[in-house]
C-alpha positions as CSV (number, residue, x, y, z in Angstrom):
1,M,-20.6,-22.9,-18.3
2,L,-19.9,-21.0,-15.0
3,I,-16.2,-19.9,-15.0
4,A,-14.3,-18.3,-12.2
5,V,-11.6,-15.9,-13.4
6,G,-8.8,-14.2,-11.5
7,A,-5.5,-12.4,-12.2
8,D,-2.8,-10.5,-10.5
9,H,-1.7,-7.0,-11.7
10,A,0.5,-8.5,-14.5
11,G,-2.5,-10.4,-15.9
12,Y,-5.1,-7.8,-15.3
13,V,-5.2,-6.4,-18.9
14,L,-5.6,-9.8,-20.5
15,K,-8.1,-10.9,-17.8
16,V,-10.4,-8.0,-18.7
17,D,-10.4,-9.2,-22.3
18,V,-10.8,-12.8,-21.3
19,V,-13.9,-12.0,-19.2
20,R,-15.4,-10.1,-22.1
21,F,-14.6,-13.0,-24.5
22,L,-16.1,-15.6,-22.2
23,E,-19.3,-13.6,-21.7
24,E,-19.5,-13.1,-25.5
25,L,-19.4,-16.9,-25.9
26,G,-22.4,-17.1,-23.5
27,H,-20.6,-18.2,-20.4
28,E,-21.3,-16.9,-16.9
29,V,-18.2,-15.4,-15.3
30,I,-17.3,-14.9,-11.7
31,D,-14.6,-12.2,-11.8
32,L,-12.6,-12.6,-8.6
33,G,-10.2,-9.8,-9.4
34,T,-7.8,-8.1,-9.3
35,H,-9.5,-5.0,-10.7
36,S,-6.6,-2.8,-11.6
37,T,-2.9,-2.9,-12.4
38,A,-1.9,-2.0,-8.8
39,P,0.6,-4.6,-7.6
40,V,-0.9,-7.6,-5.8
41,D,0.2,-11.1,-5.1
42,Y,-1.0,-13.9,-7.5
43,P,-1.3,-16.7,-4.8
44,E,-4.4,-15.0,-3.4
45,Y,-6.2,-15.0,-6.7
46,A,-5.2,-18.5,-7.5
47,K,-6.6,-19.5,-4.1
48,Q,-9.9,-17.7,-4.8
49,V,-10.3,-19.3,-8.2
50,G,-9.3,-22.7,-7.0
51,R,-11.7,-22.6,-4.1
52,A,-14.5,-21.6,-6.4
53,V,-13.9,-24.7,-8.5
54,Q,-13.3,-26.9,-5.4
55,G,-16.6,-25.8,-3.9
56,G,-18.7,-26.2,-7.0
57,K,-19.3,-22.4,-7.4
58,A,-17.6,-22.6,-10.8
59,E,-17.3,-25.5,-13.2
60,R,-13.8,-24.4,-14.3
61,G,-11.4,-21.6,-13.6
62,V,-9.0,-19.3,-15.5
63,L,-6.0,-17.6,-14.0
64,V,-3.8,-15.0,-15.6
65,C,-0.5,-13.7,-14.2
66,G,2.6,-12.4,-15.9
67,S,3.9,-15.7,-17.1
68,G,1.1,-18.0,-15.9
69,V,3.7,-20.1,-13.9
70,G,3.2,-18.7,-10.4
71,A,-0.6,-18.8,-10.6
72,C,-0.4,-22.4,-11.9
73,I,1.9,-23.5,-9.0
74,A,-0.3,-21.8,-6.4
75,A,-3.6,-23.3,-7.8
76,N,-2.1,-26.8,-7.9
77,K,-1.6,-26.6,-4.1
78,L,-5.3,-26.9,-3.7
79,R,-6.8,-30.4,-3.4
80,G,-8.7,-31.4,-6.5
81,I,-7.4,-28.6,-8.6
82,R,-5.6,-29.7,-11.8
83,A,-4.3,-26.4,-13.2
84,A,-2.2,-26.3,-16.4
85,L,-0.3,-23.5,-18.1
86,C,-1.3,-23.5,-21.7
87,H,0.1,-21.3,-24.4
88,D,-1.1,-23.4,-27.3
89,T,-4.3,-25.1,-28.3
90,Y,-2.9,-28.6,-28.3
91,T,-1.9,-28.4,-24.6
92,A,-5.3,-26.8,-23.8
93,H,-7.4,-29.7,-25.2
94,Q,-5.1,-32.5,-24.4
95,G,-4.9,-31.3,-20.8
96,V,-8.6,-31.6,-20.4
97,E,-9.0,-34.8,-22.4
98,H,-6.2,-36.7,-20.7
99,D,-5.6,-35.0,-17.4
100,D,-9.0,-33.5,-16.5
101,V,-7.6,-30.0,-16.2
102,N,-10.1,-27.8,-14.4
103,V,-8.1,-24.5,-14.2
104,L,-6.4,-22.9,-17.2
105,C,-3.5,-20.6,-16.6
106,L,-2.3,-18.0,-19.0
107,G,0.6,-15.6,-19.1
108,G,-0.5,-12.1,-19.7
109,R,3.0,-11.0,-20.7
110,V,3.5,-14.1,-22.9
111,I,0.5,-14.4,-25.2
112,G,-1.8,-11.9,-26.9
113,L,-5.5,-11.8,-27.0
114,A,-6.1,-13.6,-30.3
115,L,-4.1,-16.6,-29.1
116,A,-5.7,-16.5,-25.6
117,C,-9.1,-16.6,-27.3
118,D,-8.2,-19.6,-29.4
119,I,-6.8,-21.4,-26.4
120,L,-9.9,-20.6,-24.3
121,R,-12.3,-21.7,-27.1
122,T,-10.4,-25.0,-27.4
123,W,-10.1,-25.6,-23.7
124,L,-13.8,-25.0,-23.1
125,A,-14.8,-27.3,-25.9
126,A,-12.6,-30.2,-24.6
127,R,-14.1,-32.9,-22.4
128,Y,-12.3,-35.4,-20.2
129,S,-12.1,-38.8,-22.0
130,G,-12.3,-41.0,-18.9
131,E,-10.4,-43.6,-20.8
132,P,-9.0,-46.3,-18.4
133,R,-5.4,-45.2,-19.0
134,H,-6.2,-41.6,-18.3
135,Q,-8.4,-42.4,-15.3
136,R,-5.7,-44.5,-13.8
137,R,-3.3,-41.6,-14.0
138,V,-5.8,-39.1,-12.6
139,D,-6.5,-41.6,-9.8
140,Q,-2.7,-41.7,-9.1
141,I,-2.7,-37.9,-8.8
142,L,-5.6,-38.0,-6.4
143,E,-3.8,-40.7,-4.3
144,I,-0.7,-38.4,-4.1
145,E,-3.0,-35.6,-2.8
146,R,-4.6,-38.0,-0.2
147,S,-1.2,-39.3,1.0
148,E,0.2,-35.7,1.2
149,A,-2.8,-34.6,3.2
150,Q,-2.4,-37.5,5.6
151,Q,1.4,-36.8,6.1
152,T,0.8,-33.1,6.8
153,A,-2.3,-33.6,9.0
154,P,-1.7,-32.7,12.7
155,S,-1.5,-35.7,15.0
């Protein structure tokens, strides 16, 4: 699987290990930065990862910031991105199976590498079920995106 990965300075250390782990699993990784612990703003990396997924350059994305919250909020502003903050394996697989999550957000200051690897392995193995009740809900999310885009479009 082709996976875009990004982090801010607070997620950098975990991101380095996440990239290594994903490559060890045989995935191709697009590392969109940051590449140090120098302070940067997470929205830029969320945008880059989200755009890679939106544009089909990556099948899924992973974002790491201090808590995971900010990156998740920023990524979800992009149309077609369904980002979820997951700090356990249940949320990781359920988010994909029920909600078609395509960007995983992790908190570099919240979880350690062993748990991050378990979450990643679970998230990557999960597949969207497409069951009618789940598809109905995903369709409702897409309708919210469409209606918001129409309301904010210049006249």
